C-alpha positions in Angstrom: 13.0 -15.2 0.5 10.3 -12.5 0.7 7.4 -12.5 -1.7 4.8 -9.8 -1.8 1.7 -10.1 -4.0 -0.7 -7.2 -4.4 -4.3 -7.3 -5.4 -7.4 -5.1 -5.5 -6.4 -2.4 -8.0 -8.6 -1.2 -10.8 -10.6 1.7 -12.2 -12.7 3.8 -9.9 -14.6 7.1 -10.2 -13.6 10.1 -8.3 -15.0 9.9 -4.8 -15.0 6.1 -4.9 -13.3 3.5 -2.7 -10.9 0.7 -3.3 -9.2 -1.8 -0.9 -5.8 -3.1 -1.8 -4.4 -6.3 -0.3 -0.9 -7.6 -0.1 -0.2 -11.2 0.8 3.4 -11.7 2.1 5.7 -14.5 2.9 9.0 -14.3 4.6 10.7 -14.1 8.0 9.2 -12.2 10.9 12.1 -9.8 10.6 11.6 -9.1 6.9 7.9 -8.3 7.6 8.5 -6.1 10.6 7.5 -2.9 8.8 5.1 -3.2 5.9 3.9 -0.4 3.7 2.5 1.0 0.5 4.3 3.2 -1.9 2.9 4.6 -5.2 4.3 5.8 -8.5 2.0 8.2 -10.5 2.5 8.3 -14.3 5.8 10.1 -15.1 6.6 10.7 -11.5 8.8 9.3 -8.8 7.7 6.7 -6.3 6.4 8.1 -3.1 5.4 6.9 0.4 1.7 6.3 1.0 1.6 4.6 4.4 3.5 2.3 6.7 2.6 0.0 9.6 4.8 -1.8 12.1 4.0 -5.3 13.5 2.8 -3.6 16.6 0.4 -1.4 14.6 2.1 2.0 14.6 1.2 3.8 11.4 2.5 6.7 9.3 0.8 8.4 6.4 1.7 10.8 3.6 0.0 14.2 4.1 -1.8 13.8 0.8 -3.7 10.7 2.0 -4.3 11.5 5.7 -7.9 11.2 6.6 -8.7 9.3 3.4 -6.6 6.2 3.4 -6.2 3.6 6.2 -3.4 1.0 6.4 -3.9 -2.1 8.5 -2.4 -5.6 8.8 -3.2 -9.1 9.9 -0.1 -10.6 11.4 -1.6 -14.1 11.6 -2.2 -14.0 7.8 0.9 -11.9 6.9 -1.3 -9.6 5.0 -1.4 -5.8 4.8 -4.3 -3.7 3.5 -4.8 -0.2 2.2 -8.4 1.1 2.4 -8.7 4.1 0.1 -11.7 6.4 0.4 -12.6 9.6 -1.3 -10.3 8.8 -4.2 -9.1 11.6 -6.4 -7.6 11.6 -9.9 -4.3 12.5 -8.3 -4.3 9.1 -6.6 -3.9 7.4 -10.0 -0.7 5.4 -9.7 0.9 2.0 -9.5 0.7 1.0 -5.9 3.5 -1.2 -4.4 3.5 -3.2 -1.3 6.8 -3.1 0.7 8.3 -4.8 3.7 11.5 -4.8 5.6 13.1 -4.7 9.1 13.1 -0.9 9.2 11.9 0.2 5.8 11.1 -0.8 2.2 13.7 -3.4 1.5 11.4 -5.7 -0.4 8.9 -4.7 -3.1 5.9 -6.3 -4.8 5.2 -6.1 -8.5 2.6 -3.4 -8.1 -1.1 -3.0 -8.8 -2.6 -0.2 -10.9 -5.2 2.2 -9.5 -6.9 4.5 -11.9 -9.2 7.2 -10.7 -11.2 8.6 -13.6 -14.7 9.3 -14.9 
């Protein structure tokens, strides 16, 4: 059974930084691709970034150059470093994992970017 536990969300001012972490447990296959999705208030969930076990990454255009996804395979942990945060980044951020995509989801952590 896969468990994903996010941490690191909170309130930050525009231009600030936050680092999200996701501690995962499960088989090597279920953790092959890990990622972050987000759901802004009143909107649909959207992809933020993904990373494979080998370190290949993808990013949404809206976060390229500002967010960095990384993972520590030995610790089964994935991170999302978020810099230059904007009010539009306000959302619940979900950690995901799967063999090829987001098959498993965490409970989410709230990030609020506001003065």
